[in-house]
C-alpha positions in Angstrom: 271.1 75.4 135.6 272.3 78.9 135.0 271.1 81.4 137.6 269.0 84.3 136.3 271.4 86.6 138.2 274.4 85.6 136.0 274.2 88.4 133.5 273.8 91.0 136.2 276.9 89.7 138.0 279.3 89.8 135.0 280.3 93.4 135.3 280.6 93.2 139.0 282.8 90.1 138.7 285.1 91.8 136.2 285.5 94.8 138.6 286.4 92.6 141.5 288.7 90.6 139.4 290.6 93.7 138.2 291.2 95.1 141.7 292.0 91.7 143.2 295.6 91.0 143.9 295.1 87.4 143.0 296.5 86.3 146.3 296.5 82.5 146.6 296.3 81.1 150.1 299.2 78.7 150.4 298.6 75.1 151.1 301.3 73.3 153.0 301.5 70.4 150.5 302.5 72.9 147.8 305.8 73.4 149.5 306.9 69.8 148.7 309.4 69.3 146.0 307.7 68.9 142.7 308.5 66.1 140.3 306.8 64.5 137.4 303.6 65.8 135.7 301.5 68.3 137.7 297.8 69.1 137.4 296.3 72.2 138.9 293.1 71.8 140.9 291.1 74.8 142.2 289.4 74.8 145.7 286.8 77.4 146.6 285.7 77.5 150.3 284.1 80.0 152.7 287.0 80.1 155.0 285.2 82.3 157.4 283.1 79.3 158.4 284.1 76.4 160.6 282.8 73.9 158.1 285.2 75.3 155.4 288.2 75.0 157.8 287.3 71.4 158.6 287.0 70.7 154.8 290.3 72.5 154.1 292.3 70.2 156.4 290.6 67.1 155.0 291.6 68.1 151.5 295.2 68.8 152.5 295.4 65.3 154.2 293.8 63.7 151.2 296.4 65.1 148.8 299.2 64.2 151.2 297.9 60.6 151.4 297.6 60.4 147.6 301.1 61.7 147.0 302.6 59.5 149.7 301.2 56.3 148.1 301.9 57.4 144.4 305.2 56.9 142.7 307.5 59.8 142.2 306.8 59.6 138.4 303.1 59.7 138.9 301.0 62.8 138.2 300.9 65.3 141.0 297.9 67.3 142.0 298.6 70.9 142.8 295.8 72.6 144.8 294.9 76.3 144.6 292.7 77.6 147.4 290.5 80.7 147.1 288.2 82.2 149.7 284.7 83.0 148.6 284.0 85.0 151.8 280.3 84.0 152.0 279.6 86.0 148.9 278.3 84.8 145.5 280.3 87.4 143.6 283.5 86.5 145.4 282.9 82.9 144.6 282.4 83.6 140.9 285.4 85.9 140.8 287.6 83.1 142.3 286.3 80.6 139.8 287.1 82.9 136.9 290.6 83.5 138.2 291.2 79.8 138.6 289.9 79.0 135.2 291.4 81.9 133.3 294.8 82.5 135.0 295.6 79.3 136.7 293.8 77.1 134.2 292.8 74.4 136.7 291.3 71.3 135.2 288.9 70.6 138.2 287.4 72.7 141.0 286.3 71.5 144.4 283.6 73.8 145.8 282.0 76.1 146.5 279.9 75.0 149.6 276.8 77.2 149.2 274.2 76.3 146.6 273.8 79.8 145.3 277.6 80.1 144.6 277.7 76.6 143.1 274.9 77.5 140.7 277.0 80.2 138.9 280.3 78.3 139.2 278.8 75.3 137.6 277.8 77.4 134.6 281.4 78.6 134.4 282.6 75.0 134.5 280.3 74.2 131.6 281.8 77.0 129.6 285.3 75.9 130.3 284.5 72.2 130.3 286.0 71.8 133.7 284.2 69.5 136.3 282.9 71.2 139.4 282.9 68.9 142.4 280.7 70.6 145.0 279.3 69.6 148.4 276.2 71.8 147.8 273.1 69.9 149.1 270.3 71.9 147.5 268.1 69.7 145.3 267.5 72.7 143.1 270.9 72.1 141.6 270.3 69.5 138.9 273.1 67.4 137.5 271.1 66.9 134.3 270.9 70.7 133.7 274.5 71.2 134.7 276.5 68.5 132.8 279.9 69.5 134.4 278.5 69.6 137.9 279.3 66.6 140.2 277.6 66.5 143.6 280.1 65.4 146.3 277.6 65.2 149.1 274.1 63.8 149.6 271.3 66.2 148.5 269.0 67.3 151.3 266.1 65.6 149.4 267.6 62.2 150.0 266.7 62.3 153.7 263.0 63.1 153.3 261.9 59.4 153.1 263.8 58.7 156.3 262.0 61.6 158.0 258.7 60.3 156.6 259.5 56.8 158.0 260.0 58.2 161.5 256.7 60.1 161.2 254.9 56.9 160.1 256.5 54.9 162.9 254.6 57.0 165.4 251.4 57.4 163.4 251.6 61.2 163.3 249.0 62.5 160.8 250.2 66.1 160.6 253.5 67.9 160.9 254.7 71.5 160.8 257.8 72.3 158.7 260.1 75.1 159.8 262.6 76.0 157.2 265.0 78.8 156.3 263.8 81.5 153.8 266.5 80.8 151.3 267.2 78.5 148.3 268.8 76.1 150.8 265.7 76.0 152.9 263.0 76.0 150.2 264.6 73.3 148.1 263.7 70.4 150.5 260.0 71.4 150.9 258.5 69.8 147.7 260.4 66.5 148.3 259.4 66.4 151.9 255.8 67.1 151.0 255.8 64.2 148.5 257.4 61.8 151.0 254.8 62.6 153.7 251.9 62.3 151.3 253.0 58.8 150.4 252.3 57.9 154.1 249.1 60.0 154.2 250.6 62.6 156.5 249.8 66.3 155.8 252.0 69.4 156.3 249.5 71.4 158.3 251.6 74.5 158.3 254.8 75.9 156.8 256.8 78.2 159.0 259.4 80.3 157.1 262.2 81.9 159.2 264.3 84.6 157.6 268.0 84.3 158.2 268.0 87.9 159.4 265.0 87.4 161.8 265.6 88.7 165.3 264.7 86.9 168.5 261.4 88.6 168.9 260.2 87.6 165.4 261.2 84.0 166.1 259.4 84.0 169.4 256.3 85.5 167.8 256.2 82.8 165.2 256.6 80.1 167.8 253.7 81.5 169.8 251.7 81.3 166.6 252.7 77.6 166.1 251.7 76.9 169.7 248.1 77.9 169.0 247.7 75.2 166.5 246.9 71.5 167.1 250.0 70.0 165.5 252.8 69.2 167.9 255.3 67.6 165.5 257.9 70.0 164.0 260.5 69.2 161.3 263.3 71.8 161.4 265.5 72.5 158.4 267.8 75.4 159.4 271.4 76.2 159.5 273.1 75.6 162.9 273.3 79.3 163.9 269.6 80.0 163.2 268.5 76.6 164.6 270.2 77.3 167.9 268.3 80.6 168.3 265.1 78.9 167.4 265.4 76.2 170.1 266.3 78.7 172.7 263.1 80.6 172.0 261.1 77.3 171.8 262.3 76.6 175.3 261.1 80.0 176.4 257.7 79.5 174.8 257.2 76.2 176.6 257.4 74.1 173.5 260.2 71.8 174.7 258.0 70.1 177.2 256.1 66.8 177.2 253.8 66.3 174.2 256.0 67.9 171.6 258.2 66.2 169.0 261.1 67.8 167.2 262.9 66.4 164.2 266.0 68.1 162.8 267.5 67.4 159.4 271.0 66.2 158.5 272.6 69.6 158.1 272.0 70.4 161.8 272.5 66.8 163.1 275.8 66.4 161.3 277.0 69.7 162.5 275.7 69.5 166.0 279.2 69.9 167.4 279.1 73.5 166.0 276.2 74.3 168.2 276.9 75.7 171.6 276.8 73.0 174.3 274.7 75.2 176.6 272.0 75.4 173.9 272.0 71.7 173.5 271.8 71.0 177.2 269.1 73.6 177.9 266.9 73.7 174.8 267.4 70.7 172.6 266.9 67.7 175.0 264.7 65.0 173.5 265.1 66.2 169.8 265.4 63.5 167.1 267.9 64.0 164.4 268.6 62.4 161.0 272.2 62.2 159.6 274.1 60.1 157.1 275.6 57.0 158.8 279.4 56.8 158.9 280.6 53.3 159.9 283.3 53.2 162.5 286.7 51.8 161.4 290.4 51.8 162.5 291.2 54.0 159.4 288.7 56.5 160.5 290.0 56.6 164.1 293.6 57.1 162.9 292.5 59.8 160.4 290.6 61.6 163.1 293.7 61.8 165.3 295.8 63.1 162.4 293.2 65.6 161.4 293.0 67.0 165.0 296.7 67.5 165.2 296.8 69.1 161.7 293.8 71.3 162.4 295.5 72.6 165.6 298.6 73.4 163.6 296.7 75.3 160.8 294.3 77.1 163.2 296.0 77.3 166.6 293.9 80.2 167.8 290.5 78.3 167.3 288.6 76.4 169.9 288.7 72.6 169.3 286.3 71.5 166.5 285.1 68.0 165.7 285.4 66.3 162.4 282.1 66.0 160.5 280.7 64.1 157.6 281.2 67.1 155.2 284.9 66.9 155.8 284.9 63.1 155.2 283.1 63.7 151.9 285.7 66.2 151.0 288.5 63.7 151.7 286.7 61.0 149.7 285.9 63.5 146.9 289.6 64.5 146.5 290.6 60.9 146.7 288.1 60.0 144.0 289.4 62.9 141.8 293.0 61.6 142.2 291.8 58.1 141.3 290.1 59.6 138.2 293.3 61.3 137.2 295.2 58.0 137.4 292.4 56.4 135.4 292.8 59.0 132.6 296.5 58.2 132.6 297.8 61.4 130.8 301.6 61.8 130.4 301.3 65.6 129.9 298.8 68.2 131.0 297.6 70.2 128.0 297.0 73.9 128.3 293.5 75.5 127.9 292.3 75.9 124.4 291.5 79.5 123.7 288.1 80.0 122.0 288.8 83.4 120.5 291.9 85.7 120.1 290.1 88.9 119.5 290.9 91.9 121.8 288.6 93.6 124.2 287.0 90.3 125.3 285.1 90.0 128.6 286.4 87.8 131.4 283.8 85.2 130.5 284.6 85.3 126.8 288.3 85.0 127.6 287.9 81.6 129.3 289.3 78.8 127.4 288.3 75.2 127.4 290.1 72.3 129.1 290.8 69.2 126.9 291.4 67.2 130.0 288.2 68.3 131.8 285.9 66.2 129.7 288.0 63.1 130.3 288.0 63.7 134.1 284.3 64.3 134.0 283.6 61.0 132.3 285.8 59.2 134.8 284.3 61.0 137.9 280.7 60.5 136.9 280.8 56.8 137.7 283.4 56.2 140.3 283.4 54.2 143.6 285.5 54.1 146.7 284.7 50.9 148.7 287.0 51.9 151.5 286.1 55.6 151.8 286.3 57.2 155.2 282.6 58.1 154.9 281.6 54.6 153.9 280.8 53.6 150.4 281.6 56.7 148.4 279.8 55.9 145.1 279.1 58.5 142.4 276.7 57.4 139.6 275.7 59.9 136.9 277.3 62.7 138.8 275.3 62.1 142.0 276.6 60.6 145.3 274.5 57.6 146.0 272.5 57.5 149.3 273.9 55.6 152.3 272.0 54.5 155.4 270.7 57.2 157.6 271.3 57.2 161.4 268.5 58.3 163.7 269.8 59.9 166.9 268.3 61.2 170.1 269.8 64.3 171.7 270.5 63.6 175.3 272.7 65.5 177.7 275.7 67.1 175.9 275.5 65.0 172.8 273.5 62.4 170.8 272.6 58.7 171.2 271.9 56.4 168.3 268.4 54.9 168.4 268.1 53.4 165.0 268.8 53.4 161.3 267.0 53.8 158.0 267.7 52.4 154.6 265.7 52.9 151.4 265.4 49.1 150.9 264.6 47.9 154.5 263.2 51.0 156.2 263.6 51.6 159.9 265.7 49.3 162.0 267.3 49.4 165.5 270.6 48.0 164.4 272.5 47.5 161.1 274.3 44.3 160.4 276.9 45.0 157.8 277.2 41.9 155.5 279.8 42.8 153.0 278.4 45.7 151.0 274.8 45.5 152.1 273.1 47.0 155.2 270.3 44.9 156.4 267.8 45.8 159.1 267.6 43.7 162.2 264.1 44.7 163.3 261.6 47.4 162.5 261.6 49.3 165.8 263.6 52.2 167.2 265.4 52.1 170.5 264.2 53.8 173.6 263.8 57.5 173.1 263.7 60.3 175.7 261.3 62.9 174.4 261.1 66.6 175.3 260.2 67.1 178.9 262.1 63.9 179.8 259.1 61.8 178.7 259.4 58.2 177.6 255.9 58.2 176.0 255.8 59.0 172.4 253.9 62.2 171.7 250.4 61.9 170.2 251.4 64.5 167.6 248.6 67.0 168.4 246.9 68.6 171.3 244.0 70.9 171.9 245.3 74.4 171.2 246.8 76.0 174.3 245.0 79.2 173.7 242.4 78.2 176.4 239.6 77.7 173.9 237.4 74.6 174.0 236.3 72.8 170.9 233.5 74.8 169.2 230.8 72.2 168.4 228.1 73.3 166.0 224.7 71.8 166.7 222.0 72.2 164.0 218.7 73.2 165.5 216.0 71.6 163.4 212.6 72.9 164.6 210.9 70.2 162.6 212.7 67.1 163.9 214.1 68.2 167.3 214.3 64.6 168.5 217.8 64.5 166.9 219.2 67.8 168.1 217.6 70.5 170.2 219.1 73.5 172.0 217.1 75.3 174.7 217.9 78.0 177.2 217.5 76.9 180.8 215.0 79.2 182.6 217.0 79.1 185.8 220.6 79.3 184.8 220.0 81.0 181.4 222.5 78.7 179.8 222.0 76.8 176.6 221.2 73.1 177.1 221.4 70.7 174.1 219.4 67.5 174.0 218.5 64.9 171.4 219.7 61.6 170.1 222.8 63.0 168.3 223.8 65.1 171.3 223.4 62.3 173.8 225.5 60.0 171.6 228.2 62.7 171.2 228.4 63.1 175.0 228.7 59.3 175.4 231.5 59.3 172.8 233.3 62.0 174.7 233.2 59.7 177.8 235.0 57.0 175.8 237.8 59.3 174.6 241.3 58.4 175.9 241.8 62.0 177.1 239.8 65.0 178.2 238.3 67.0 175.4 236.8 70.4 176.5 234.0 71.5 174.2 231.3 74.1 173.9 228.0 73.5 172.0 227.0 76.3 169.7 223.5 76.2 168.1 223.2 76.6 164.3 219.6 77.5 163.4 218.1 75.5 160.5 215.2 77.4 158.8 211.7 76.0 159.0 212.1 74.7 155.5 215.5 73.0 155.8 217.4 72.1 152.7 220.5 70.1 152.0 222.3 73.3 151.1 221.8 74.5 154.7 223.6 71.4 156.0 226.3 71.9 153.4 226.7 75.5 154.7 227.2 74.1 158.2 229.9 71.8 156.9 231.5 74.8 155.1 231.7 76.5 158.5 233.7 73.6 159.7 236.1 73.6 156.8 236.6 77.4 157.3 237.5 76.7 161.0 234.4 78.7 162.2 233.4 75.5 164.0 235.8 72.8 165.2 233.2 70.1 164.7 229.4 69.5 164.0 227.1 67.1 165.9 223.7 66.4 164.5 221.7 64.6 161.8 224.3 65.2 159.1 224.6 62.4 156.7 228.0 61.3 155.5 228.0 62.1 151.8 230.8 61.8 149.2 230.2 65.4 148.0 230.7 66.7 151.6 233.8 64.5 152.2 235.7 66.6 149.7 236.1 69.4 152.2 235.3 67.8 155.7 236.1 64.5 157.4 233.5 62.3 159.0 233.8 59.8 161.8 232.3 56.4 161.5 228.5 56.6 161.6 226.8 56.4 164.9 223.3 55.6 163.5 222.0 52.8 161.3 222.3 53.6 157.7 220.0 53.1 154.8 217.1 54.5 152.7 213.7 52.7 152.8 210.0 53.4 152.2 206.9 53.6 154.4 203.5 52.8 152.9 200.0 52.5 154.3 198.7 49.1 155.5 195.8 47.2 153.9 192.4 46.8 155.7 192.2 43.8 158.1 191.7 40.6 156.1 189.9 39.0 159.0 186.7 40.7 157.8 187.0 39.1 154.4 184.4 36.4 153.6 186.9 34.5 151.4 189.8 34.5 153.9 189.7 30.7 154.1 191.2 30.7 150.6 194.2 32.8 151.5 196.3 30.2 153.4 197.2 28.6 150.0 198.3 30.4 146.9 196.3 29.8 143.7 198.9 27.6 142.1 199.0 25.4 145.2 195.2 25.1 145.2 195.3 24.0 141.5 198.2 21.6 142.1 196.5 20.0 145.1 193.2 19.6 143.1 195.0 18.0 140.2 196.8 15.5 142.4 193.5 14.6 144.1 192.0 13.7 140.7 195.2 12.0 139.6 195.4 9.8 142.7 191.7 9.0 142.4 192.3 7.9 138.8 195.3 5.7 139.8 193.2 4.0 142.6 190.4 3.4 140.1 192.8 1.8 137.6 194.3 -0.4 140.3 191.0 -1.5 141.8 188.7 -1.6 138.8 189.1 -5.3 137.9 189.2 -6.8 141.3 187.0 -4.5 143.5 183.2 -4.6 143.0 182.9 -1.1 144.5 184.9 0.4 141.6 182.7 -1.3 139.0 179.3 -0.5 137.7 177.9 2.1 135.4 180.3 4.7 133.9 178.8 7.6 135.9 179.3 5.6 139.1 182.9 4.9 138.3 183.6 8.6 137.5 181.9 9.6 140.7 184.0 7.0 142.6 187.2 8.5 141.3 186.3 12.0 142.6 184.7 10.7 145.8 187.4 8.4 146.9 190.3 10.8 146.3 188.6 13.9 147.9 187.3 11.8 150.8 190.9 11.2 151.8 191.1 14.9 152.6 189.0 14.4 155.7 189.9 10.6 155.9 186.2 9.8 155.3 186.5 7.0 152.7 184.9 3.7 153.6 185.6 1.7 150.4 187.8 -1.3 150.9 190.8 -1.7 148.6 192.2 -5.1 147.7 195.5 -4.4 145.8 198.8 -4.0 147.6 199.7 -1.4 144.9 196.7 0.6 145.9 197.6 0.4 149.5 201.2 1.7 148.7 199.8 4.6 146.8 197.3 5.5 149.5 199.9 5.4 152.3 202.0 8.0 150.5 199.1 10.1 149.5 197.5 10.1 153.0 200.8 11.4 154.4 200.8 14.2 151.8 197.2 15.1 152.7 198.1 15.1 156.4 201.0 17.6 155.8 198.8 19.8 153.5 195.9 19.9 155.9 198.1 20.6 158.9 199.9 23.5 157.1 196.6 24.9 155.9 195.1 24.8 159.4 198.2 26.5 160.9 198.2 29.3 158.3 194.5 29.9 158.6 194.7 30.0 162.4 197.5 32.6 162.2 195.5 34.8 159.8 192.4 34.7 162.0 194.1 35.2 165.4 197.1 37.4 164.7 196.8 40.9 163.4 198.5 41.2 160.0 199.7 44.5 158.7 199.9 44.0 154.9 201.5 46.8 152.9 199.6 48.3 150.0 202.9 48.3 148.0 205.7 45.7 148.4 208.7 47.4 146.9 209.9 50.5 145.1 209.5 48.9 141.7 205.7 48.7 142.3 205.7 52.4 142.8 207.3 53.0 139.4 205.1 50.5 137.6 201.9 51.9 139.1 202.9 55.5 138.6 202.4 56.3 142.3 203.4 59.6 143.7 206.3 59.4 146.2 207.1 61.8 149.0 210.5 62.7 150.5 211.9 65.1 153.1 212.3 68.6 151.7 215.8 69.5 150.9 217.2 66.0 151.4 219.7 64.3 149.2 217.0 61.6 148.9 215.6 63.4 145.9 218.8 62.8 143.9 218.7 59.2 145.0 215.1 58.9 143.6 216.2 60.4 140.3 218.9 57.8 140.0 216.3 55.2 140.7 214.5 56.3 137.5 211.5 57.9 139.4 209.6 60.4 137.3 210.4 63.9 138.7 206.8 64.9 138.2 205.8 62.1 140.6 207.9 63.4 143.5 206.5 65.6 146.3 208.5 67.1 149.2 207.3 67.5 152.8 208.8 69.0 155.9 207.1 67.5 158.9 205.9 64.2 160.2 202.4 65.5 160.2 202.7 66.3 156.5 203.9 62.7 155.9 200.9 61.4 157.6 198.4 63.6 155.7 200.0 62.7 152.3 199.9 59.0 153.0 196.4 59.1 154.3 195.1 60.8 151.2 196.9 58.6 148.7 198.1 59.3 145.2 194.6 59.7 143.8 193.6 62.4 146.2 196.6 64.7 146.1 198.8 62.6 148.4 201.4 60.0 147.9 201.6 56.2 147.8 204.9 56.0 149.8 207.3 58.1 151.8 211.0 57.4 151.0 213.6 58.7 153.5 216.5 57.7 155.7 215.9 55.1 158.3 216.3 57.3 161.4 213.5 59.6 160.2 211.3 56.7 159.2 211.8 55.1 162.7 210.7 58.4 164.2 207.6 58.6 162.0 206.6 55.0 162.7 206.9 55.7 166.4 203.9 58.0 166.1 201.9 56.2 163.4 202.9 52.6 163.6 199.3 51.3 163.5 198.6 52.9 160.1 201.9 52.5 158.2 204.5 49.9 157.6 208.1 49.9 156.3 208.8 47.9 153.2 212.1 46.8 151.6 214.5 46.7 150.2 216.8 49.0 152.3 219.4 50.9 150.3 222.6 51.4 152.2 223.9 54.9 153.0 226.7 56.1 155.3 224.4 57.3 158.1 225.0 60.2 160.5 228.5 61.0 161.6 230.4 63.6 163.5 231.9 66.3 161.2 235.5 67.6 161.5 237.8 69.8 159.4 239.7 68.0 156.6 242.7 66.2 158.0 241.7 66.7 161.7 243.8 64.4 163.9 240.7 64.1 166.1 238.8 61.9 163.6 240.6 58.6 164.3 240.2 58.9 168.1 236.5 59.9 167.8 235.9 57.1 165.3 237.3 54.6 167.8 235.2 56.0 170.5 232.1 55.7 168.3 232.9 52.0 167.8 233.2 51.5 171.5 229.8 53.1 172.1 228.2 51.0 169.4 229.9 47.8 170.6 228.7 48.4 174.2 225.2 48.3 172.7 223.3 49.2 175.8 223.4 53.0 175.4 222.7 52.8 171.6 219.7 50.6 172.2 218.3 52.7 175.0 218.9 55.9 173.1 217.1 54.7 170.0 214.2 53.5 172.1 214.1 56.8 173.9 213.8 58.9 170.8 212.5 56.5 168.0 210.5 54.1 170.1 210.7 50.4 170.5 210.1 48.5 167.2 208.5 45.6 169.1 205.6 47.9 170.1 204.4 48.0 166.5 203.6 44.9 164.5 205.9 44.8 161.6 205.8 42.9 158.3 208.3 42.7 155.6 205.7 42.9 152.9 205.7 39.2 151.9 202.4 37.2 151.8 201.6 34.6 154.5 200.0 32.4 151.8 201.7 29.0 151.3 203.3 28.5 147.9 203.7 25.3 145.8 207.4 25.6 146.2 207.1 24.5 149.8 205.5 21.2 148.9 207.4 20.3 145.7 209.1 17.4 147.4 205.8 15.9 148.7 204.1 16.2 145.4 207.1 14.6 143.7 207.1 11.6 146.1 203.3 11.1 145.6 203.6 11.4 141.9 206.5 9.0 141.6 204.7 6.5 143.9 201.5 6.6 141.8 203.3 6.4 138.5 205.4 3.5 139.7 202.3 1.6 140.9 200.6 2.2 137.5 203.7 0.9 135.7 203.9 -2.3 137.8 200.1 -2.9 137.4 200.3 -2.6 133.6 203.3 -4.8 133.3 201.5 -7.5 135.3 198.3 -7.1 133.4 200.1 -7.3 130.0 201.9 -10.4 131.2 198.7 -12.1 132.2 197.2 -11.2 128.9 200.2 -12.0 126.8 198.1 -14.4 124.8 196.2 -11.5 123.3 199.4 -9.8 122.3 200.7 -13.0 120.7 197.8 -13.3 118.2 198.0 -12.2 114.6 195.3 -9.6 115.0 195.8 -6.0 114.0 197.0 -3.4 116.6 193.5 -2.0 116.9 192.0 -5.4 117.5 194.6 -6.1 120.1 194.0 -2.9 121.9 190.2 -3.6 121.8 190.8 -7.0 123.3 193.1 -5.6 126.0 190.4 -3.0 126.9 187.8 -5.7 127.2 190.0 -7.8 129.3 190.7 -4.8 131.6 186.9 -4.1 131.9 186.2 -7.7 132.8 185.8 -8.5 136.5 188.8 -10.5 137.8 188.1 -13.8 139.7 189.3 -12.9 143.1 187.8 -15.8 145.1 189.9 -17.8 147.6 188.9 -21.2 146.0 189.4 -21.9 142.4 186.6 -24.5 142.4 184.0 -22.1 143.7 181.3 -21.6 141.0 179.5 -18.4 140.2 176.2 -20.0 141.0 177.3 -20.5 144.5 178.3 -16.9 144.9 174.9 -15.9 143.5 173.2 -18.1 146.0 175.2 -16.6 148.8 174.3 -13.2 147.5 170.7 -14.2 147.4 170.9 -15.6 150.9 172.2 -12.3 152.1 169.4 -10.5 150.4 166.9 -12.8 152.0 168.4 -12.3 155.4 168.1 -8.5 155.1 164.5 -8.9 153.8 163.6 -11.2 156.7 165.0 -8.8 159.2 162.7 -6.1 158.0 159.6 -8.4 158.0 158.5 -11.2 160.3 160.3 -14.3 161.4 158.0 -16.4 159.4 159.8 -15.6 156.3 162.9 -17.4 157.5 161.7 -21.0 158.3 164.9 -22.7 157.1 167.5 -20.5 158.9 169.4 -22.3 161.6 168.3 -21.4 165.0 171.8 -21.8 166.7 173.3 -18.7 165.0 171.7 -15.5 166.1 174.5 -13.3 164.8 174.6 -12.6 161.1 177.7 -10.9 159.4 177.1 -8.9 156.3 179.0 -10.2 153.3 180.5 -8.1 150.6 179.1 -10.3 147.9 182.4 -12.0 147.2 182.3 -14.5 150.0 184.5 -12.6 152.3 183.8 -10.4 155.3 185.0 -6.8 155.4 186.8 -7.5 158.6 188.8 -10.2 157.0 190.2 -8.3 154.0 190.5 -4.8 152.7 192.0 -1.3 153.5 190.0 1.4 155.3 190.9 4.2 157.5 187.4 4.3 159.1 186.4 2.3 162.1 185.8 -1.4 161.6 182.3 -2.4 160.5 180.2 -3.4 163.5 178.4 -6.8 163.6 174.6 -6.9 163.0 172.8 -8.8 165.7 169.4 -10.2 164.9 167.0 -12.2 167.1 165.5 -15.1 165.2 162.1 -15.8 166.4 
């Protein structure tokens, strides 16, 4: 991507180029005797920095190693080193000189991203690949086709940082970065990585490279007044060392703080003064690319140290770092790409224009070899690189595992690793080319302040202020929250259900939380907007939290966070109760529903009919005139209701039907008796309306709390807006319900359960709550969006609710005990036919089965009629006559009807004689004073028959 400053730098570059003496810093490897084909390669470094000097020696050793292993006839790489002197213009001037005068076919460098931005554009013009260790993600390979990144971009470590943050469940971090393109480039990528794990960047602290110590200390004091105690530092070593010195002075390197430094500082930690590390950086976590240990690396390190001392004898000892290893591998990869191209001769630059008076940029030619090298370098891999797997794909160096270190003493200690595939691990097991995690935990870490306990990630601000807790003062419903001034101490004292629960929650917090209750006056006519304004004061940090009857709503959750609710949730309705049914003259009909009465009566008639059919032919008591038989059907069946039937039955089928039916009658009468007894002895509060649908159907007026979100709920429930009336006090609720819809009141009050419980506490004898209950979130504690206090307070709320005792006592204290008021769910106590379906089914099946058996036997006995040639009508008439005929049911087949008539007449005479004198009975035997009444069929009732009444007593007569 071309820098917007390019056009402004052109004239300045030309001027610097003209006055430059074009002095090339000699590289020792150039002194070797040349043979074969030579290719010029440019190197641009900031030789005033230690990093550049480390890189310089690595490049020299890389070229020496390449030339030592290559044949004498192979292509030789000739380096040309230029010093950019930490200046963008100097870097551009060096690049123009290398491209125009030396005609290099590749350039390694510069180090700085701002320098690389312009040099990469020059490489595009000259078609020369620019291999740079610049780490800024703002440099895009796609926008700069001849740019090859020879180091990992700083954005590649953001997921590793996010993994460490997630490992300790830190919900917020503060990012401290340098005010430069190097510093700002990582911020968008770090923000995205943290958002993926639901962690917020609560504050961004920008430090200018030119900031003095006082400015740095002032910014640290500002950070110390905030809650977040996790800091991610992305600064150059020099600026970072000053920051940590001042952090130590501000008391921010003590227990409870967590510091994470990025790879640029961790990898160059050796460049930081040891006194700074020992005094001000103990316990810091660092992220850096992992470099596997090997014999080749150990040998190279020794060679590098000797060579560095030779080249820079006046410098203090410097350690080899990963940037130097990447430079070594980058030059080695370039040499490998040159071999892969396999050119026999190096072509000169192709001039684009031969006109005179051209600018330095216009005079640049194009390299024919550069495009070939670019294609070869864009996808190259060194499996045995000193830095590990050095693999470039599409011009970008591929990420390697990151090592997580803990700064202890004078240096660092490895505590774990991170890979994009496997995440965090304590150790890496290298299987071939793949790094696999052993476990998902980091090693033991010594945190700032020599603490072994992981910081919580936040603290109450150290400014000495307690949490400012807003308490809504509702003069209408002060049972929930109330703030009064103590007459003796003149201090504000808060009471109420919400306040008591909050204090109990504070007692369950795992740490001390200082707080100060601040009243927030709610007007006499509270509205939902007033409570929203209270929440806005929390989001604007005027209050740190709110405790009161504030309902968790989705609209409010957009700008504040709620804890788990501490009250029961739901919206329900309260309606008046009906008059006492015990004064009703027809209450005896209420135990059974109308359909059950009808079903029971129909079964009585049906069972009576079945008994009549089964007994009509064989039982004299079920014979006679038609009106007598119809009366017998009704009398016999209904008399079983009180078990008063005295008629004897003779058929076993009848006995089977009656056994089942008597059991059904027993269950029915028992259930009826129990239900009627309950209605007469227990007070029943029956609601005038059973559910909300009845309100809509009947067009009843409905009341709700003024300003509550319940109005929006009622509109969603399709209530007519003209039927809604708002009220503000419990007394207004009572007055409206007492008058009813027809007299300017309402048929029901719909509100949240806590308010309805409070209302019923005062008026439980007059009103009742009916369902269904519509779930809502309930009352919760309110905190600013993203507050780290929310999880801990939510867990404390759960502990309070799980304990149960305080919640139960608190609700009874302010809302009363529900058991003190008779409650009813609105359902009728009348018994329904559904409860007895099984019994009726058994009775019906028994009766139908008996009828079926009877008719089969009857038809078999009269099969002669069916066998005749008569018409169907004649057969049916004959069958009906046979059914109406009395069946001979005597015990002896030889007994004649005349004998039965004589016996009947004898019985009549006996009864007549008993009413007259003994002279009317001259022929009766004198030895039998006891006479048993016969049933006219030659059998005694005590010998045969079915009756649930007491056995018939004997009739004793004295025969005179």
